[in-house]
Steps between C-alpha positions, in 0.01 A plus 500: 500500500431757770610864485766430766646223279581764237695724742865553409769526766713795391800375703558830677492361856784648704574772243506868599325775306801690363316773315148639501396725208181665384459573127121492464539142621669359809837339438675277750855390423697225665872532436744222574858430408422342161128554462238774473128436537251776411128494580277767344159543662239688299168624631441516871721344764342381823719484807397357835719507811422523870163673521566707186355445153617708203360521148752687287530601136833535318339776293451725805835605644364590842354150533792320339756657734339317791626168359867598535512339843525169311866584428732273697231250599572128461261283300352207690279373217421610143233335290371596157127424491311359204301826473824698457509632856805481724495372857816634665572444870779710648691501828399799711779485759674830555866530427 
């Protein structure tokens, strides 16, 4: 079995980040009519988009605040990796 075989599709494709919180960890919430999904991300969060790369810590408020632009973005793909990491692809279209 390869590492990719152990990936878990989190079934968030097409869902919109409804809430983005920082409480010494990053918290993304996806709210729907009859469901609520919460992802807590401890440690550092690495964000890549366009030509920008961010390495942020939920424990440092000035860093963590930079991740708030994730609010309102639509998930294209979400995979839980075997090593416990999260691979989350988001739509970057404005609007």
